[in-house]
C-alpha positions in Angstrom: 3.0 -11.0 -14.2 1.6 -9.2 -11.3 4.3 -10.5 -8.8 7.3 -10.0 -11.0 9.0 -6.9 -10.0 12.7 -5.7 -10.9 14.6 -3.9 -7.9 16.8 -1.3 -8.0 20.2 -2.8 -6.8 21.2 0.7 -5.4 17.7 0.9 -3.4 18.4 -2.7 -1.9 21.6 -1.8 -0.8 20.6 1.2 0.7 17.6 -0.3 2.4 19.7 -3.0 3.7 22.1 -0.6 5.4 19.1 0.8 7.7 18.7 -0.7 11.0 15.5 -2.7 11.6 13.6 -2.7 14.9 11.0 -4.8 16.3 7.4 -3.3 16.7 4.8 -4.2 19.6 1.9 -2.0 20.1 -1.5 -0.6 19.1 -2.5 0.4 15.6 -5.8 2.1 14.1 -7.4 1.1 11.0 -10.8 2.3 9.3 -12.7 -0.1 7.3 -16.1 -0.7 6.0 -18.4 -2.2 8.6 -18.7 -5.5 6.6 -14.9 -5.6 6.1 -12.5 -7.6 8.4 -10.0 -5.0 10.0 -7.2 -7.6 9.5 -7.8 -8.1 5.7 -5.2 -6.5 3.5 -5.6 -5.2 -0.1 -3.7 -6.1 -2.9 -4.8 -3.3 -5.5 -1.7 -1.1 -4.8 -1.3 1.8 -2.6 1.3 4.4 -1.9 3.8 1.8 -0.7 2.8 -1.2 -2.8 2.5 -1.8 -6.5 -1.0 -3.5 -7.7 -1.2 -7.5 -7.5 2.1 -7.9 -5.7 1.1 -8.9 -2.0 -1.4 -8.4 0.6 -0.7 -5.3 2.4 -2.5 -3.8 5.6 -2.6 0.1 5.8 -2.7 1.4 9.5 -2.0 4.5 11.4 0.3 4.6 14.9 -2.7 7.3 15.8 -6.4 7.3 15.8 -6.4 10.7 14.0 -4.0 9.3 11.4 -6.5 6.6 10.6 -9.3 8.9 10.4 -7.5 11.5 8.2 -6.2 9.1 5.9 -9.7 7.7 4.9 -11.5 11.0 5.4 -9.2 12.3 2.3 -10.1 9.4 0.2 -13.9 9.8 0.9 -14.0 13.4 0.4 -13.0 13.2 -3.2 -16.1 11.7 -3.9 -19.0 13.4 -5.6 -20.9 12.5 -2.7 -19.7 11.5 0.8 -20.3 7.9 1.2 -23.1 7.1 4.0 -21.7 3.7 4.2 -21.1 2.3 7.6 -17.6 2.5 8.6 -15.8 1.5 11.6 -12.3 2.3 13.3 -10.4 -0.6 14.7 -7.6 -0.9 17.0 -5.0 -3.8 16.0 -2.3 -5.1 18.2 0.5 -5.6 16.1 3.8 -7.7 16.8 6.4 -7.5 13.9 9.9 -8.4 14.3 11.7 -6.5 11.3 10.3 -2.8 10.8 11.9 -0.2 8.7 11.3 3.4 9.6 11.0 6.6 7.9 10.3 9.1 10.5 9.6 11.9 8.2 9.0 12.9 4.7 12.7 14.3 4.8 13.7 10.9 5.8 12.8 9.7 2.3 14.8 12.4 0.3 17.9 10.3 0.3 15.8 7.6 -1.3 14.6 9.7 -4.3 10.9 10.6 -2.9 10.5 14.5 -2.9 8.0 16.3 -0.5 6.2 17.4 -3.6 6.0 14.1 -5.3 4.9 12.8 -1.9 2.1 15.3 -1.0 0.8 14.9 -4.5 0.2 11.1 -4.5 3.0 10.5 -6.9 3.4 6.6 -5.7 6.1 5.5 -8.2 9.2 5.7 -5.9 7.2 4.8 -2.7 6.0 1.9 -4.3 9.3 0.8 -5.4 10.5 1.2 -1.7 7.9 -0.8 -0.4 8.2 -3.6 -3.0 12.2 -3.7 -2.3 11.5 -3.9 1.5 9.3 -6.8 1.2 11.8 -8.3 -1.3 14.2 -8.3 1.8 12.0 -9.6 4.1 10.9 -6.7 6.0 7.9 -6.9 7.9 6.6 -3.4 7.9 7.3 0.3 7.2 6.6 3.0 9.6 6.0 5.8 7.2 4.9 9.5 7.4 1.3 10.2 7.0 0.5 12.3 3.8 -2.9 13.4 5.3 -2.0 14.1 9.4 0.7 14.8 11.4 1.3 11.1 12.1 3.0 8.1 11.0 1.6 5.0 9.4 2.2 1.3 9.8 2.4 -0.8 6.3 2.4 -4.2 6.9 3.5 -7.1 4.4 1.3 -9.7 5.6 3.0 -12.3 4.0 5.9 -11.5 6.0 4.0 -11.8 9.5 3.3 -14.8 11.4 -0.8 -15.5 12.2 -0.3 -14.2 15.7 1.0 -11.0 14.9 -2.2 -9.4 14.5 -4.8 -9.4 17.1 -8.0 -7.3 16.9 -8.9 -4.7 19.5 -11.6 -2.5 20.3 -13.9 -1.6 17.1 -16.3 1.0 17.0 -18.4 3.1 14.3 -17.3 6.3 13.0 -19.5 9.4 12.9 -18.4 11.4 10.0 -20.6 14.4 10.6 -19.2 14.7 14.2 -15.5 14.3 12.5 -16.1 16.9 10.0 -17.5 19.3 12.9 -14.0 18.7 14.6 -12.1 19.6 11.7 -13.9 22.9 11.3 -13.2 23.8 14.9 -9.5 23.3 14.6 -9.4 25.8 11.5 
C-alpha cells in the first residue's frame, strides 16, 4: 500500500534527538499559472516517497525557488513555454527540523555526491520518518542554488498555517540572461 512505510528505528531515534523550532516567515514557490500555489503534490520527490502524503516544496529565497524549477524545466528537450508564476507564501509552522547544509545530512547517511546527483532514497526515508514523528516541515539545503528549501507536510499543518502572498509571472528568457551575466 502506498501509505505504508517501515521506518528505520535508528533514524527515528536520531531525528527525535534533534531540536525543533517554530517557523514564521515568507517563502517562495514556482507553479504553473493554473495551479494553486498552496496545493502540494503526492508524486514523490527528494524528501517524500510517492503516494505517502501531500507535500509542498518551497524555498526560503526567491532565487532558490527559481533555480529549483529552472533545473527541471531545462532538462526537457524543449523548454516549456507554459505560463509559470512565482508566489510568496506566508508560513507558520510549530515543529520544524533544520538541516542547515548537506554536511548536516552526513550523520543521517546522505552523502554530498548522492544529494547532488539526485539519489533520493535516504532523503525520502528522512522525510517519511520526520512526518511519522509529527514534524510539520523540514528546512533543507537546495541542490540547485546556494539556498535553503522548506518542505511542508501539509497534513501536519492547520488550515491557517499557509497564506498566499504576492504572485507574479516569471520571465524565463530574462532569467536565463541573468544566469549568463553571472558566469
